[in-house]
N, C-alpha and C positions, 0 to 999 in steps of 0.2 A: 292591431289589424296585421301588422307585418309576418305574424305567426301563419296565417291563412292566405296571405297574396301570393302575387305574382307577380313579376318584372311587367310594366308596360309603358310604352311609348306615346303619348296623347300628342294628336298633329291637329290644331286649331287652325282654319283657314287663317292664310297669310300670317301666321306667327311661327315661330321656331318651335320644333319638338320639344316636350316636355316629359323627363325621364320621373315616373314615380311608380307605384303599386297599385295592384287593383285585386279585387276580390271577388269571385265567382258567387252570385248569389242564387238560391231558388227562386222562382216567383213566388211561392207561397210565401218564404220568408219575409218579402215586401209587401203582400196582399195584392199582388197584380196577375191578373188573368191573361196568359199569352196562348191560350187554347184555341184560338182562331187563327190555327197555322193553317197554310195552303197546303194540299199535297204538292211534293216537288220544290217549294220553297225551304231555303236554309232556316233551322230554328231559331228563336230568338232566345237569346242568352240575357243575362242582367248582371252589371257588375258594378260594385261599389268602388268610388275614387274618391280620395278627400280631397277637400275644397281648399286646403291650406296648399296644394301644389298646384291644382287646377280651379281657380275660381268658376269659371264658366266653362259647361260644355254644351253647345248646341249641336242641333241635329246635324247632321253629315260630316262632323267628326271624325277621325281618322284614327283608330287604336291599335297600336301592334302589340298580341298579348298571346301568351301560350294559353292551351286550357288548362293546363296543370303544370307545376313547376317543373321544369328541365326537359319538357316536351318543346317540340319546334314550335317558332311563333306563327301566327295567323293575321291578318290583317281585318279589322273588323269596322264596322261603320254605326255610329249613332243614329238610331230612329227616332227614340223618344225619350224622355225623361220617366222613370217609373216612380221616382220619389226621389225630392230633395230633401235632406235632412241638414241640422244647425252644422255640421262638421261633414258631412259627403254628399255625394250627386249618387244614386242609384240609376244607372242607364240601360235602357233596352239598346244591345247590340244585333246585329245580325254579321254573318260573315261576308267582309266584302269581294265582289268580283274581282277575279286574280286579272 
């Protein structure tokens, strides 16, 4: 995961932030349809985060991560789970309001 990952800080409600790494995935890679975007809304993105660092990631969790390594970070909000695997969460994110 490290070869394609970006640094990420995951903050669950009422818990301390967890520094980890995440991998941006295409919707097709996880068989998830995000084609129902409404015009004017931020596009949904999918990120994989290891369960070893963050065992649960509920809706509303905030994640601070760049879109690409070396870029400025953005704050994202978990909308839903695209797929939960044995070792990782594939979560649907939208850019959080500033």
